[in-house]
DSSP file (Angstrom, degrees, kcal/mol; ACC not computed):
  #  RESIDUE AA STRUCTURE BP1 BP2  ACC     N-H-->O    O-->H-N    N-H-->O    O-->H-N    TCO  KAPPA ALPHA  PHI   PSI    X-CA   Y-CA   Z-CA
    1    1 A M              0   0    0      0, 0.0     2,-0.2     0, 0.0     0, 0.0   0.000 360.0 360.0 360.0 149.7   46.3  158.4    5.8
    2    2 A A        -     0   0    0      1,-0.1     2,-0.6     2,-0.0     0, 0.0  -0.526 360.0-112.3 -81.5 148.6   44.8  157.6    9.2
    3    3 A D        -     0   0    0     -2,-0.2    -1,-0.1     1,-0.1     0, 0.0  -0.740  29.7-172.1 -84.1 118.4   47.0  156.0   11.8
    4    4 A K        +     0   0    0     -2,-0.6     2,-0.2     2,-0.1    -1,-0.1   0.302  45.3 112.5 -98.5   6.0   45.7  152.5   12.4
    5    5 A K        -     0   0    0      1,-0.1     2,-0.5     0, 0.0    -2,-0.1  -0.526  69.6-120.4 -79.8 147.8   47.8  151.6   15.3
    6    6 A V        -     0   0    0     -2,-0.2     2,-0.1     4,-0.0    -2,-0.1  -0.760  30.3-144.4 -88.5 128.1   46.2  151.1   18.7
    7    7 A N     >  -     0   0    0     -2,-0.5     4,-2.3     1,-0.1     5,-0.2  -0.316  27.3 -96.7 -89.0 176.8   47.7  153.5   21.2
    8    8 A D  H  > S+     0   0    0      1,-0.2     4,-2.4     2,-0.2     5,-0.2   0.831 121.1  53.3 -64.3 -35.8   48.4  152.8   24.9
    9    9 A I  H  > S+     0   0    0      2,-0.2     4,-1.7     1,-0.2    -1,-0.2   0.917 111.9  45.1 -68.3 -42.2   45.1  154.3   26.2
   10   10 A E  H  > S+     0   0    0      2,-0.2     4,-2.2     1,-0.2    -2,-0.2   0.913 113.0  51.0 -66.4 -40.8   43.0  152.2   23.8
   11   11 A M  H  X S+     0   0    0     -4,-2.3     4,-2.5     1,-0.2    -2,-0.2   0.919 110.2  48.5 -63.4 -43.7   45.0  149.0   24.7
   12   12 A S  H  X S+     0   0    0     -4,-2.4     4,-2.2     1,-0.2    -1,-0.2   0.841 109.5  53.9 -67.4 -33.2   44.5  149.6   28.5
   13   13 A A  H  X S+     0   0    0     -4,-1.7     4,-1.7     2,-0.2    -1,-0.2   0.902 110.2  46.9 -65.1 -42.3   40.8  150.2   27.9
   14   14 A I  H  X S+     0   0    0     -4,-2.2     4,-1.1     2,-0.2    -2,-0.2   0.928 114.2  46.1 -63.9 -46.1   40.5  146.8   26.1
   15   15 A L  H  X S+     0   0    0     -4,-2.5     4,-1.1     1,-0.2     3,-0.2   0.877 111.2  53.5 -66.0 -35.2   42.5  145.0   28.8
   16   16 A E  H  X S+     0   0    0     -4,-2.2     4,-0.6     1,-0.2    -1,-0.2   0.865 104.0  57.3 -64.2 -37.3   40.4  146.7   31.5
   17   17 A A  H  < S+     0   0    0     -4,-1.7     4,-0.3     1,-0.2    -1,-0.2   0.847 116.6  32.5 -63.9 -35.0   37.2  145.6   29.9
   18   18 A F  H  X S+     0   0    0     -4,-1.1     4,-1.9    -3,-0.2    -1,-0.2   0.508  96.5  85.5-100.9  -9.3   38.2  141.9   30.1
   19   19 A S  H  X S+     0   0    0     -4,-1.1     4,-2.0    -3,-0.2     5,-0.2   0.865  87.2  52.8 -67.8 -35.3   40.2  141.8   33.3
   20   20 A E  H  X S+     0   0    0     -4,-0.6     4,-2.3     2,-0.2    -1,-0.2   0.932 111.6  44.1 -66.7 -46.4   37.3  141.4   35.7
   21   21 A S  H  > S+     0   0    0     -4,-0.3     4,-2.1     1,-0.2    -1,-0.2   0.869 112.7  53.1 -69.3 -35.0   35.8  138.4   33.9
   22   22 A R  H  X S+     0   0    0     -4,-1.9     4,-2.0     2,-0.2    -1,-0.2   0.906 110.5  46.8 -65.1 -40.6   39.2  136.8   33.5
   23   23 A E  H  X S+     0   0    0     -4,-2.0     4,-1.9     2,-0.2     5,-0.2   0.906 110.8  52.8 -68.0 -41.5   40.0  137.1   37.2
   24   24 A D  H  X S+     0   0    0     -4,-2.3     4,-1.5     1,-0.2    -2,-0.2   0.924 113.0  43.3 -60.1 -44.7   36.5  135.7   38.1
   25   25 A K  H  X S+     0   0    0     -4,-2.1     4,-0.5     1,-0.2    -1,-0.2   0.850 113.2  50.7 -73.7 -33.5   37.0  132.6   36.0
   26   26 A A  H  < S+     0   0    0     -4,-2.0    -1,-0.2    -5,-0.2    -2,-0.2   0.820 117.4  38.9 -72.0 -29.6   40.6  132.0   37.0
   27   27 A V  H  < S+     0   0    0     -4,-1.9    -2,-0.2    -5,-0.2    -1,-0.2   0.722 103.6  70.0 -92.3 -21.4   39.9  132.1   40.8
   28   28 A S  H  < S+     0   0    0     -4,-1.5   133,-0.8    -5,-0.2     2,-0.7   0.675  83.3  72.4 -79.1 -19.1   36.5  130.4   40.8
   29   29 A I     <  +     0   0    0     -4,-0.5     2,-0.5    -3,-0.2   131,-0.1  -0.854  54.5 174.7-108.0 118.2   37.5  126.8   40.0
   30   30 A Y        -     0   0    0     -2,-0.7     2,-0.3     0, 0.0    -3,-0.0  -0.979  17.0-150.7-119.6 125.0   39.3  124.9   42.7
   31   31 A Q        -     0   0    0     -2,-0.5   125,-0.1     1,-0.1   124,-0.0  -0.654  25.5-108.5 -90.6 151.1   40.1  121.2   42.1
   32   32 A S     >  -     0   0    0    123,-0.4     4,-2.1    -2,-0.3     5,-0.1  -0.273  23.2-115.3 -72.6 162.0   40.3  118.8   45.1
   33   33 A K  H  > S+     0   0    0      1,-0.2     4,-2.5     2,-0.2     5,-0.2   0.824 117.6  59.6 -67.3 -29.7   43.6  117.4   46.3
   34   34 A T  H  > S+     0   0    0      2,-0.2     4,-2.4     1,-0.2    -1,-0.2   0.952 106.2  46.4 -62.5 -49.3   42.3  114.0   45.3
   35   35 A F  H  > S+     0   0    0      1,-0.2     4,-2.7     2,-0.2     5,-0.3   0.923 112.2  50.6 -59.3 -46.1   41.9  115.2   41.7
   36   36 A K  H  X S+     0   0    0     -4,-2.1     4,-1.8     1,-0.2    -1,-0.2   0.901 111.2  47.5 -61.3 -40.0   45.3  116.8   41.6
   37   37 A A  H  X S+     0   0    0     -4,-2.5     4,-2.5     1,-0.2    -1,-0.2   0.899 112.6  50.8 -69.7 -36.1   47.0  113.6   43.0
   38   38 A L  H  X S+     0   0    0     -4,-2.4     4,-2.5     1,-0.2    -2,-0.2   0.894 110.0  47.8 -67.4 -38.7   45.1  111.5   40.4
   39   39 A I  H  X S+     0   0    0     -4,-2.7     4,-2.3     2,-0.2    -1,-0.2   0.859 111.4  51.4 -72.7 -31.6   46.1  113.7   37.5
   40   40 A V  H  X S+     0   0    0     -4,-1.8     4,-2.5    -5,-0.3    -2,-0.2   0.931 111.0  48.1 -67.6 -43.0   49.7  113.6   38.6
   41   41 A F  H  X S+     0   0    0     -4,-2.5     4,-2.9     1,-0.2    -2,-0.2   0.926 111.3  51.5 -59.4 -42.6   49.6  109.8   38.9
   42   42 A C  H  X S+     0   0    0     -4,-2.5     4,-2.3     1,-0.2     5,-0.2   0.919 110.5  47.6 -61.9 -44.0   48.0  109.7   35.4
   43   43 A N  H  X S+     0   0    0     -4,-2.3     4,-2.4     2,-0.2    -1,-0.2   0.914 113.7  47.0 -61.5 -44.3   50.8  111.8   33.9
   44   44 A I  H  X S+     0   0    0     -4,-2.5     4,-2.6     1,-0.2    -2,-0.2   0.920 111.9  51.2 -63.8 -44.2   53.5  109.8   35.6
   45   45 A Y  H  X S+     0   0    0     -4,-2.9     4,-2.0    -5,-0.2    -2,-0.2   0.923 113.6  43.2 -59.3 -47.2   51.9  106.5   34.4
   46   46 A V  H  X S+     0   0    0     -4,-2.3     4,-2.3     2,-0.2    -1,-0.2   0.907 114.0  49.6 -68.6 -43.4   51.6  107.6   30.8
   47   47 A L  H  X S+     0   0    0     -4,-2.4     4,-2.3    -5,-0.2    -1,-0.2   0.862 109.6  53.0 -65.1 -35.4   55.1  109.1   30.7
   48   48 A T  H  X S+     0   0    0     -4,-2.6     4,-2.6     2,-0.2    -2,-0.2   0.909 108.6  50.2 -64.0 -41.9   56.5  105.9   32.2
   49   49 A F  H  X S+     0   0    0     -4,-2.0     4,-2.6     2,-0.2    -2,-0.2   0.902 110.1  49.8 -62.3 -40.1   54.8  103.9   29.5
   50   50 A L  H  X S+     0   0    0     -4,-2.3     4,-2.9     2,-0.2     5,-0.2   0.917 111.2  48.9 -64.3 -41.5   56.3  106.2   26.9
   51   51 A V  H  X S+     0   0    0     -4,-2.3     4,-2.1     2,-0.2    -2,-0.2   0.904 112.4  48.3 -65.9 -40.3   59.8  105.9   28.4
   52   52 A I  H  X S+     0   0    0     -4,-2.6     4,-2.3     2,-0.2    -2,-0.2   0.919 112.9  49.0 -64.5 -43.1   59.4  102.1   28.5
   53   53 A Y  H  X S+     0   0    0     -4,-2.6     4,-2.7     1,-0.2    -2,-0.2   0.957 113.4  44.3 -60.9 -51.9   58.2  102.0   24.9
   54   54 A F  H  X S+     0   0    0     -4,-2.9     4,-1.9     1,-0.2    -1,-0.2   0.845 112.1  54.2 -66.0 -31.6   61.0  104.2   23.5
   55   55 A S  H  <>S+     0   0    0     -4,-2.1     5,-2.8    -5,-0.2     6,-1.0   0.898 111.7  44.9 -65.4 -39.8   63.5  102.2   25.6
   56   56 A L  H ><5S+     0   0    0     -4,-2.3     3,-1.0     3,-0.2    -2,-0.2   0.890 112.8  50.7 -68.9 -38.4   62.3   99.0   24.0
   57   57 A K  H 3<5S+     0   0    0     -4,-2.7    -2,-0.2     1,-0.2    -1,-0.2   0.853 113.4  44.7 -70.1 -31.6   62.2  100.5   20.6
   58   58 A S  T 3<5S-     0   0    0     -4,-1.9    -1,-0.2    -5,-0.2    -2,-0.2   0.325 113.0-117.8 -92.3   7.7   65.8  101.7   20.9
   59   59 A N  T < 5S+     0   0    0     -3,-1.0    -3,-0.2    -4,-0.1    -4,-0.1   0.785  75.7 129.9  62.8  28.2   67.0   98.4   22.4
   60   60 A F      < +     0   0    0     -5,-2.8     2,-0.4    -6,-0.2    -4,-0.2   0.750  61.6  62.8 -80.1 -26.5   68.0  100.0   25.7
   61   61 A L  S    S-     0   0    0     -6,-1.0     3,-0.3    -9,-0.1     2,-0.1  -0.850  72.2-156.9-102.8 133.8   66.1   97.4   27.7
   62   62 A D        +     0   0    0     -2,-0.4     3,-0.1     1,-0.1    -2,-0.1  -0.420  58.1  82.2 -93.7 176.6   67.0   93.7   27.5
   63   63 A G        +     0   0    0      1,-0.3     2,-0.5    -2,-0.1    -1,-0.1   0.246  64.8 104.6 114.0  -9.7   64.8   90.8   28.3
   64   64 A F        -     0   0    0     -3,-0.3    -1,-0.3    -8,-0.0     2,-0.1  -0.860  66.1-129.8-105.7 136.1   62.9   90.4   25.0
   65   65 A D    >>  -     0   0    0     -2,-0.5     4,-1.9     1,-0.1     3,-0.6  -0.499  24.1-119.8 -73.8 150.7   63.6   87.6   22.6
   66   66 A E  T 34 S+     0   0    0      1,-0.2    -1,-0.1     2,-0.2    -2,-0.0   0.799 114.3  58.1 -64.0 -26.7   64.0   88.9   19.1
   67   67 A G  T 34 S+     0   0    0      1,-0.2    -1,-0.2     3,-0.1     3,-0.2   0.816 107.4  46.8 -70.6 -29.8   61.1   86.7   18.0
   68   68 A I  T <4 S+     0   0    0     -3,-0.6     2,-1.8     1,-0.2    -2,-0.2   0.901 104.3  59.8 -76.5 -44.9   58.8   88.4   20.5
   69   69 A L  S  < S+     0   0    0     -4,-1.9    -1,-0.2     4,-0.1     2,-0.1  -0.516  79.0 158.0 -89.0  70.3   59.7   92.0   19.7
   70   70 A T     >  -     0   0    0     -2,-1.8     4,-2.2    -3,-0.2     5,-0.2  -0.289  59.2 -97.9 -87.0 176.6   58.7   91.9   16.0
   71   71 A E  H  > S+     0   0    0      1,-0.2     4,-1.8     2,-0.2     5,-0.1   0.823 122.9  55.5 -64.4 -31.5   57.9   94.7   13.7
   72   72 A D  H  > S+     0   0    0      2,-0.2     4,-2.4     1,-0.2    -1,-0.2   0.908 107.7  48.3 -66.7 -42.6   54.2   94.1   14.3
   73   73 A V  H  > S+     0   0    0      1,-0.2     4,-2.8     2,-0.2     5,-0.2   0.914 111.1  49.8 -64.0 -44.3   54.5   94.4   18.0
   74   74 A I  H  X S+     0   0    0     -4,-2.2     4,-2.4     2,-0.2    -1,-0.2   0.871 109.5  52.4 -62.2 -37.2   56.5   97.6   17.7
   75   75 A T  H  X S+     0   0    0     -4,-1.8     4,-2.2     2,-0.2    -2,-0.2   0.911 110.3  48.3 -66.6 -42.5   53.8   99.0   15.3
   76   76 A V  H  X S+     0   0    0     -4,-2.4     4,-2.3     2,-0.2    -2,-0.2   0.949 114.9  44.7 -60.2 -48.6   51.1   98.2   17.9
   77   77 A L  H  X S+     0   0    0     -4,-2.8     4,-2.4     1,-0.2    -2,-0.2   0.868 110.9  54.3 -66.2 -34.6   53.1   99.8   20.7
   78   78 A N  H  X S+     0   0    0     -4,-2.4     4,-2.4    -5,-0.2    -1,-0.2   0.939 109.7  47.0 -64.3 -46.6   53.9  102.8   18.6
   79   79 A G  H  X S+     0   0    0     -4,-2.2     4,-2.5     1,-0.2    -2,-0.2   0.920 114.0  47.7 -59.6 -44.8   50.2  103.4   17.8
   80   80 A R  H  X S+     0   0    0     -4,-2.3     4,-2.7     1,-0.2     5,-0.2   0.885 110.4  51.9 -66.6 -38.4   49.3  103.0   21.5
   81   81 A A  H  X S+     0   0    0     -4,-2.4     4,-2.2     2,-0.2    -1,-0.2   0.920 111.3  46.9 -65.6 -44.4   52.1  105.3   22.6
   82   82 A N  H  X S+     0   0    0     -4,-2.4     4,-2.2     2,-0.2    -2,-0.2   0.935 114.5  46.9 -61.3 -48.2   51.0  108.0   20.1
   83   83 A V  H  X S+     0   0    0     -4,-2.5     4,-2.5     1,-0.2    -2,-0.2   0.920 112.9  48.2 -60.2 -45.9   47.3  107.7   21.2
   84   84 A M  H  X S+     0   0    0     -4,-2.7     4,-2.7     1,-0.2    -1,-0.2   0.890 110.2  52.2 -63.4 -40.4   48.1  107.8   24.9
   85   85 A F  H  X S+     0   0    0     -4,-2.2     4,-2.4    -5,-0.2    -1,-0.2   0.924 113.0  44.5 -62.5 -42.8   50.4  110.8   24.5
   86   86 A W  H  X S+     0   0    0     -4,-2.2     4,-2.5     2,-0.2    -2,-0.2   0.874 113.4  50.0 -71.8 -35.0   47.7  112.8   22.7
   87   87 A L  H  X S+     0   0    0     -4,-2.5     4,-2.3     2,-0.2    -1,-0.2   0.909 111.4  49.3 -67.9 -39.0   45.0  111.8   25.1
   88   88 A L  H  X S+     0   0    0     -4,-2.7     4,-2.4     2,-0.2    -2,-0.2   0.923 112.0  48.6 -61.4 -43.2   47.2  112.8   28.0
   89   89 A A  H  X S+     0   0    0     -4,-2.4     4,-2.4     1,-0.2     5,-0.2   0.900 112.3  48.5 -64.6 -40.4   47.8  116.2   26.3
   90   90 A S  H  X S+     0   0    0     -4,-2.5     4,-2.3     2,-0.2    -1,-0.2   0.854 111.5  49.4 -71.0 -30.8   44.1  116.7   25.6
   91   91 A M  H  X S+     0   0    0     -4,-2.3     4,-2.3     2,-0.2    -2,-0.2   0.904 112.6  47.3 -72.0 -38.5   43.2  115.8   29.2
   92   92 A N  H  X S+     0   0    0     -4,-2.4     4,-2.3     2,-0.2    -2,-0.2   0.914 115.5  45.5 -66.4 -40.7   45.9  118.2   30.6
   93   93 A V  H  X S+     0   0    0     -4,-2.4     4,-2.9     2,-0.2     5,-0.2   0.929 113.4  50.4 -65.4 -45.5   44.7  121.0   28.2
   94   94 A G  H  X>S+     0   0    0     -4,-2.3     5,-1.6     1,-0.2     4,-0.7   0.862 111.8  47.4 -62.5 -38.0   41.1  120.3   29.1
   95   95 A A  H  <5S+     0   0    0     -4,-2.3    -1,-0.2     3,-0.2    -2,-0.2   0.908 113.8  48.0 -67.6 -43.0   41.8  120.5   32.8
   96   96 A Y  H  <5S+     0   0    0     -4,-2.3    -2,-0.2     1,-0.2    -1,-0.2   0.936 121.4  32.8 -61.7 -49.0   43.7  123.6   32.5
   97   97 A F  H  <5S-     0   0    0     -4,-2.9    -1,-0.2     2,-0.2    -2,-0.2   0.421 103.8-124.6 -91.3   0.8   41.2  125.5   30.4
   98   98 A N  T  <5S+     0   0    0     -4,-0.7     2,-0.3    -5,-0.2    -3,-0.2   0.916  72.2 117.7  57.5  43.2   38.2  123.9   31.9
   99   99 A F  S   <S-     0   0    0     -5,-1.6    -2,-0.2    -6,-0.2    -1,-0.2  -0.884  77.2 -11.5-146.0 113.4   36.9  122.7   28.6
  100  100 A G  S  > S+     0   0    0     -2,-0.3     4,-2.0    -3,-0.1    -6,-0.2   0.659  80.4 131.4  80.8  16.0   36.3  119.2   27.4
  101  101 A F  H  > S+     0   0    0     -7,-0.5     4,-2.5     2,-0.2     5,-0.2   0.935  73.1  48.0 -69.5 -44.5   38.1  117.3   30.2
  102  102 A K  H  > S+     0   0    0      1,-0.2     4,-2.3     2,-0.2    -1,-0.2   0.862 111.3  51.1 -64.2 -34.6   35.4  114.8   30.9
  103  103 A V  H  > S+     0   0    0      2,-0.2     4,-2.4     1,-0.2    -1,-0.2   0.914 111.5  47.4 -67.8 -43.0   35.0  114.1   27.2
  104  104 A S  H  X S+     0   0    0     -4,-2.0     4,-2.3     1,-0.2    -2,-0.2   0.888 112.9  50.1 -63.8 -38.3   38.8  113.5   26.9
  105  105 A C  H  X S+     0   0    0     -4,-2.5     4,-2.3     2,-0.2    -2,-0.2   0.893 109.6  50.0 -69.9 -37.8   38.6  111.3   30.1
  106  106 A L  H  X S+     0   0    0     -4,-2.3     4,-2.4     2,-0.2    -2,-0.2   0.913 111.4  48.6 -63.7 -44.1   35.7  109.3   28.7
  107  107 A I  H  X S+     0   0    0     -4,-2.4     4,-2.6     1,-0.2    -2,-0.2   0.912 111.3  50.8 -62.0 -42.0   37.6  108.7   25.3
  108  108 A A  H  X S+     0   0    0     -4,-2.3     4,-3.0     2,-0.2    -2,-0.2   0.894 109.1  51.4 -64.4 -39.1   40.7  107.7   27.3
  109  109 A L  H  X S+     0   0    0     -4,-2.3     4,-2.7     2,-0.2    -2,-0.2   0.939 112.0  45.5 -60.6 -46.5   38.6  105.2   29.3
  110  110 A V  H  X S+     0   0    0     -4,-2.4     4,-2.1     2,-0.2    -2,-0.2   0.925 115.5  47.1 -62.2 -44.2   37.1  103.6   26.2
  111  111 A Y  H  X S+     0   0    0     -4,-2.6     4,-2.9     1,-0.2     5,-0.2   0.940 112.9  49.3 -61.8 -47.0   40.5  103.5   24.6
  112  112 A L  H  X S+     0   0    0     -4,-3.0     4,-2.5     1,-0.2    -2,-0.2   0.864 107.6  53.6 -64.9 -35.9   42.1  102.0   27.7
  113  113 A L  H  X S+     0   0    0     -4,-2.7     4,-2.2    -5,-0.2    -1,-0.2   0.939 112.2  45.6 -63.0 -43.4   39.4   99.4   28.1
  114  114 A N  H  X S+     0   0    0     -4,-2.1     4,-2.4     1,-0.2    -2,-0.2   0.934 114.2  48.0 -62.4 -45.5   40.1   98.3   24.5
  115  115 A A  H  X S+     0   0    0     -4,-2.9     4,-2.5     1,-0.2    -2,-0.2   0.834 109.7  53.8 -67.1 -32.1   43.9   98.3   25.0
  116  116 A T  H  X S+     0   0    0     -4,-2.5     4,-2.2    -5,-0.2    -1,-0.2   0.931 109.6  46.3 -66.2 -44.6   43.5   96.3   28.3
  117  117 A V  H  X S+     0   0    0     -4,-2.2     4,-2.1     1,-0.2    -2,-0.2   0.928 113.9  49.9 -63.4 -43.9   41.6   93.6   26.6
  118  118 A D  H  X S+     0   0    0     -4,-2.4     4,-3.5     1,-0.2     5,-0.5   0.911 110.2  50.2 -60.0 -42.0   44.1   93.6   23.8
  119  119 A N  H  X S+     0   0    0     -4,-2.5     4,-1.5     1,-0.2    -1,-0.2   0.880 109.7  50.5 -63.2 -37.4   47.0   93.4   26.3
  120  120 A A  H  < S+     0   0    0     -4,-2.2     4,-0.4    -5,-0.2    -1,-0.2   0.880 119.7  36.7 -66.0 -36.4   45.3   90.5   28.1
  121  121 A V  H  < S+     0   0    0     -4,-2.1     3,-0.3    -5,-0.2     4,-0.2   0.950 126.6  33.3 -82.2 -50.2   44.8   88.6   24.8
  122  122 A L  H  < S+     0   0    0     -4,-3.5     3,-0.3    -5,-0.2    -3,-0.2   0.891 128.1  32.4 -76.6 -41.6   48.0   89.5   22.9
  123  123 A F  S >X S+     0   0    0     -4,-1.5     3,-1.2    -5,-0.5     4,-0.6   0.226  79.6 109.1-106.7  13.7   50.6   89.8   25.7
  124  124 A A  G >4 S+     0   0    0     -4,-0.4     3,-0.7    -3,-0.3    -1,-0.2   0.852  83.2  49.7 -60.6 -36.5   49.3   87.2   28.2
  125  125 A G  G 34 S+     0   0    0     -3,-0.3    -1,-0.3    -4,-0.2    -2,-0.1   0.622 103.6  60.7 -77.2 -11.4   52.3   84.9   27.4
  126  126 A L  G <4 S+     0   0    0     -3,-1.2     2,-0.7     9,-0.1    -1,-0.2   0.573  73.7 110.3 -92.1  -8.1   54.8   87.7   27.8
  127  127 A I    <<  +     0   0    0     -3,-0.7     2,-0.3    -4,-0.6     3,-0.1  -0.563  34.8 142.4 -74.7 113.6   54.0   88.4   31.5
  128  128 A S     >  -     0   0    0     -2,-0.7     4,-2.5     4,-0.4     8,-0.3  -0.860  37.3-161.7-153.5 109.6   56.9   87.3   33.5
  129  129 A L  T  4 S+     0   0    0     -2,-0.3     8,-0.1     1,-0.2    -1,-0.1   0.761  94.5  50.5 -67.5 -22.1   58.1   89.3   36.5
  130  130 A D  T  4 S+     0   0    0      2,-0.1    -1,-0.2     3,-0.1    -3,-0.0   0.905 121.3  27.8 -82.0 -42.9   61.5   87.5   36.4
  131  131 A D  T  4 S+     0   0    0      1,-0.2    -2,-0.2     2,-0.1    -1,-0.1   0.882 138.0  17.5 -86.6 -40.6   62.3   88.0   32.7
  132  132 A R     X  +     0   0    0     -4,-2.5     4,-2.2    -6,-0.1    -4,-0.4  -0.608  66.2 160.7-132.4  71.4   60.5   91.3   31.9
  133  133 A P  H  > S+     0   0    0      0, 0.0     4,-2.4     0, 0.0     5,-0.2   0.862  75.4  50.6 -67.1 -34.6   59.6   93.1   35.1
  134  134 A Y  H  > S+     0   0    0      2,-0.2     4,-1.3     1,-0.2     5,-0.1   0.894 115.8  42.3 -68.3 -40.6   59.0   96.6   33.6
  135  135 A F  H  > S+     0   0    0      2,-0.2     4,-2.0     1,-0.2    -1,-0.2   0.849 116.0  48.7 -74.4 -35.1   56.7   95.2   30.9
  136  136 A S  H  X S+     0   0    0     -4,-2.2     4,-2.8    -8,-0.3     5,-0.2   0.923 110.7  49.3 -73.8 -42.0   54.8   92.9   33.3
  137  137 A V  H  X S+     0   0    0     -4,-2.4     4,-2.1    -5,-0.2    -1,-0.2   0.894 111.0  52.1 -60.8 -38.1   54.3   95.6   35.9
  138  138 A F  H  < S+     0   0    0     -4,-1.3     4,-0.4    -5,-0.2    -1,-0.2   0.932 113.9  41.6 -65.0 -45.0   53.0   97.9   33.3
  139  139 A I  H >< S+     0   0    0     -4,-2.0     3,-0.6     1,-0.2    -2,-0.2   0.854 115.8  49.2 -73.6 -32.5   50.5   95.3   32.0
  140  140 A L  H 3< S+     0   0    0     -4,-2.8     4,-0.3     1,-0.2    -1,-0.2   0.825 110.3  52.1 -73.5 -30.3   49.4   94.2   35.5
  141  141 A S  T 3X S+     0   0    0     -4,-2.1     4,-1.8    -5,-0.2     3,-0.4   0.505  81.7  96.2 -86.8  -2.1   48.9   97.8   36.7
  142  142 A R  H <> S+     0   0    0     -3,-0.6     4,-1.7    -4,-0.4    -1,-0.2   0.881  80.1  52.8 -56.0 -43.8   46.6   98.6   33.7
  143  143 A P  H  > S+     0   0    0      0, 0.0     4,-2.0     0, 0.0    -1,-0.2   0.866 106.5  54.8 -62.3 -32.7   43.4   98.0   35.6
  144  144 A L  H  > S+     0   0    0     -3,-0.4     4,-2.4    -4,-0.3    -2,-0.2   0.922 107.1  50.0 -62.3 -41.4   44.6  100.4   38.4
  145  145 A F  H  X S+     0   0    0     -4,-1.8     4,-2.4     1,-0.2    -1,-0.2   0.859 106.9  55.4 -64.4 -33.2   45.1  103.0   35.7
  146  146 A F  H  X S+     0   0    0     -4,-1.7     4,-2.2     2,-0.2    -1,-0.2   0.928 109.3  46.5 -63.0 -45.2   41.5  102.4   34.5
  147  147 A V  H  X S+     0   0    0     -4,-2.0     4,-2.6     1,-0.2    -2,-0.2   0.893 110.5  53.2 -65.6 -41.0   40.2  103.0   38.0
  148  148 A V  H  X S+     0   0    0     -4,-2.4     4,-2.6     2,-0.2    -2,-0.2   0.910 109.1  48.8 -61.2 -44.7   42.3  106.2   38.3
  149  149 A L  H  X S+     0   0    0     -4,-2.4     4,-2.3     2,-0.2    -2,-0.2   0.919 113.4  46.7 -64.5 -42.5   40.9  107.6   35.0
  150  150 A A  H  X S+     0   0    0     -4,-2.2     4,-1.7     2,-0.2    -2,-0.2   0.915 114.5  47.0 -66.3 -40.8   37.3  106.8   36.1
  151  151 A W  H  X S+     0   0    0     -4,-2.6     4,-2.2     1,-0.2    -2,-0.2   0.905 111.4  52.1 -65.1 -41.4   37.9  108.4   39.5
  152  152 A M  H  X S+     0   0    0     -4,-2.6     4,-0.9     1,-0.2    -2,-0.2   0.895 107.8  50.8 -62.3 -42.8   39.5  111.4   38.0
  153  153 A G  H  < S+     0   0    0     -4,-2.3    -1,-0.2     1,-0.2    -2,-0.2   0.853 113.5  45.6 -64.4 -34.2   36.6  111.9   35.6
  154  154 A L  H  < S+     0   0    0     -4,-1.7    -2,-0.2     1,-0.2    -1,-0.2   0.822 112.2  50.8 -76.5 -31.9   34.2  111.8   38.5
  155  155 A A  H  < S+     0   0    0     -4,-2.2  -123,-0.4    -5,-0.1     2,-0.2   0.579  83.9 109.3 -82.3 -10.8   36.3  114.0   40.8
  156  156 A Y     <  -     0   0    0     -4,-0.9     2,-0.6    -3,-0.2  -125,-0.1  -0.456  59.7-148.1 -72.5 132.7   36.7  116.8   38.3
  157  157 A K        +     0   0    0     -2,-0.2     4,-0.1     1,-0.1    -2,-0.1  -0.910  23.3 169.7-102.6 119.8   34.7  120.0   39.0
  158  158 A D        +     0   0    0     -2,-0.6     2,-0.3     2,-0.1    -1,-0.1   0.408  48.7  82.7-111.1  -0.5   33.7  121.6   35.7
  159  159 A K  S    S-     0   0    0   -131,-0.1     2,-0.3     1,-0.0   -61,-0.0  -0.800  83.3-108.6-107.3 149.4   31.4  124.3   36.9
  160  160 A L        -     0   0    0     -2,-0.3     2,-0.3  -131,-0.1  -131,-0.1  -0.540  38.5-131.0 -69.5 133.8   32.1  127.7   38.3
  161  161 A E        -     0   0    0   -133,-0.8     2,-0.2    -2,-0.3    -1,-0.1  -0.648  14.8-118.3 -92.3 148.0   31.4  127.8   42.0
  162  162 A D              0   0    0     -2,-0.3    -1,-0.1     1,-0.1     0, 0.0  -0.559 360.0 360.0 -81.1 145.5   29.4  130.5   43.6
  163  163 A D              0   0    0     -2,-0.2    -1,-0.1     0, 0.0    -2,-0.0   0.476 360.0 360.0 -78.7 360.0   31.1  132.7   46.2
């Protein structure tokens, strides 16, 4: 029988053939400092939302009446937490691999616009900086996050630059 294993010479030839294109693509895309700051802010904001949600779900944070934090509200927040986590993951992967970032950012903007309107309608009575500061600051800062997402989508460089 013939030996079907790839030897070291063949493996180095394969790696050599693709090394130049891989280096060109990895070095050619430079994102601005503004974009980097915006994506860091976006990651921190979403992760903070997830921490607040899981803290509320686990009853680590006080300040909610039992009548307010019903099973329906937890279900809504659970869905939003899952969607925002996966949108954040897709945006980070898209930014890293330079594929689909603007589409992920547009989907996040549409979702966030819908969630912002829902928050304004559903949770308008819950905004109280004295009783629930973490929840209120999160809801009141939602328009800022909307601006950050739009700015991040516009600041992203998705084309290879010429040297």
